[in-house]
N, C-alpha and C positions, 0 to 999 in steps of 0.2 A: 707896497708897490714891486710884483712879479717882474721878473726883466723877462721881456721875449728873446729869446735866441732865434726863432723862427718869426716875423711879420712880412705878408704877401697883401699885398694889395689890387682890387681888383684884375686879378692874372689868368691871362688864358693864354692856351699853345694850340696851338691847329698843326695838323697835319698834310702836307701835302700830295696825295700818292695820280698818278696816270690826271693829272688835272679833276680829282676829285677830293676834296675838302673835309678834313674829321677835325671839331672840336671837341678835343680830347679832355680841356681843363674847361671852366665858361664862367667866367669871372669868382671866383680862388679869393676869400677874405677871409683872412687864415693868422691865426694868435698862438702861439708856440713857449710857454712860458720853464725857465729852468728848471730843471727835477721834474716835469710832468715824464708820463711813459703815456704814450699817446698810442692804439688801433686808426688804425684806415681798416675799414672791411669795404664789399660792396662788394654786387655781383663781380662776372667776366666781364671787361671792355668796360668796367665804368669808370677808367683815370686815372688808380690810383695805383698802379708803379711806373704810371708820367709822372705824378704828383712825387711821388719819393725820387726820380732823379728829377726832377725842378731844385727838389730842397737837397739834394746833392753832392749841387751844379755838375752834375750829367749833362745834360738839357740847361737849355735854354726856354725860357718864356718865351711866345707871341707877341702880351705886352702884358700890361700891368708892373708892378713896384714888390723889388726882394729885401728883405736887407736876415742880411745873414747873423747874431749878438753887436744887432745894432750897426752896424757898413750895410749900407748900400752895392750890394750884385750884382743885381739883373744887368748892370752895363760893364761888363770887367771883361778884357778879348780871354782867349783862351789860357795865356803862362798865367795869369794873374784869378784868375777858375783853379784852375790845375795846385795850386799857389794853397789854397782859400781851401779848398778840400782836404788835399793832406793834411793843414796846418787844423782844423777846427771840425774836422764830417769822419768818425770811422761805419762801414757802412757790414755787412753781415748780407751774405748773399745767398739766395736755396741749395746753389752748385756747389754752394763754399768755396771755386777761386781759391786751393790753394795753386800751388808752384808745384809740380808731382817730384822734380829734381832737385827740389832748396825741400834742407828739414826742417823739422816744425820752426824751433830755435831759427833757420833760415828765413821761413813766411814771416815768422811775427815781425820779424827782424826791418825784413822786403820794404816799407815807406815809410820808415824810419832813417834808410842809406839819402833820401830826399832831404834829409833833412843837413843844413846847416849849422844849425846852432845845438845843436847835440853831437859830446864829444863819446869814442867806440864806445870808451867807457857809460859813458852815459846812453848809451846804446842798447849795451849788452847787460847794464842792470835792469833797465828797464822788459827787456825781455825775459830775465829771470822775473822780475816782477807780475809779468801777467800771465807765463806760464805755473804761477806760486798758486795762481786766483783763481786759475781753472782748470786746475789742481794737472795742470801736464807736462810738470816742470820735467819728470817719469821720464816725458816721449821724446824729448828737447833733441834728438839723432835721430831719430828714428824718421820715415818719411812717408808722403801720404796713404798710396796706397797701405802703410803695414796697419793704419788707423779708419777704428770704423767709421758710419758714419758719425755719428753721437762726436768720437774724438775728432776726429774735420771740426764739425763746428766748433766746439775749445778753442781746435787754433783759430778757427776764425775771427772770434770772438777777442781770444787775446790779442791778436791783429787789429783788427780794427779800435782798441782799447791806447794800445800802447803809446802813441800818439797822443794821448788822453785831450781828445777831440772834447771841444764842449757840445754834440750830439752823438747818439749815437744811431741810423741807422737802417734798420731790420729789413727785409724782400722776404716773406714767406724761409723764415728763418728756421721750419716744423718741417719746409716741402718738401723731403726728403729723405725721415726717419722715420722710425718707428717710432709706438707712439713713448714708449720704454725710455726714448733716448731722445723726443720729441721735451717729456714730459724732465727730463732732466736740463736741460740745453735750457725754454722756459724760465727755471728756478734760475737759475742763473741771468736771466734774464734782468728775473726784480731783481734780484743780489744787488745785480747793478745800478740798478734802478732806488734803491735802499740805500744804496751810497752816495747820492750822486746823480749818475748819468741824467742824462736827458734824452729818448727814447724815440722812438717816431718808429713803425713797426707796421709794416700793410701782411694784411691775415684773410682772408678766406673763413675761417672755423671760426666763430661766433661762442666754439668755448676756450681757446686763448684769446682771443680780444679783449673775454670780459677779467683775465690776468689782468689786462692795465686799465688804470685809471683813470684813461677815458677814451670815449667812441665815437671817428670823425668818419661818419657812412658816407659814402660816393656816390651820385646817380647820377649814366649820362656827363659826367665830368664839372654838374654840382655840388656840392656840400649839401647834403637832407636832413641832415639827424647831426648835432653833437653833445655830449652826455657828457657826464661825468659823476665818474663814482666808488663807492670804495670796490680796488678788486678783492675779488677769491684769490683764497692759499692757488698755488698750483700742487 
């Protein structure tokens, strides 16, 4: 029996602005098993990024239950959520979100600096390993402004993986890249998947979604299709 990394039961999310209620997620039932590569697709405004934010503990559901790696997380306080995010979830964003005045190595090491279970030597070793994994060890002392977009996203992936998270979340990871760099980043994500990473990726691009082995389509905050298939090669 596969182990569920993500399990959501009747999860809904409502936003209230100017006394107008917007139902962003509507009664989501979702289970994602360890080792899956899931693409979340759908039109703009359908709830893709909201769902990813709730999965990643960046936002809370208005109702429903959510278990992450077997632990109920829907009622955690802010401090507990931050700790859980740091230890169990890696994030890759469209805008890279690297800190401009930190070197490549320092950016990758940043999330590890909040871990009290790792020694300085262990943190340095992990940074080195992750930079080698994304073939960016030769740029360790460079700064983000000295890198191409593709290189910055590879550093962002290294940062996301440095804490050895149980779940990697990618929000439009190729959205700011040209086609060549987008293909390179997707090959890297596929490699991470083959090595055992559980990946959930939001994308509007059907070609990129086809590279995952499961596609979940949203429309008006609901899951309208959930299909598994053999992913195509990048």
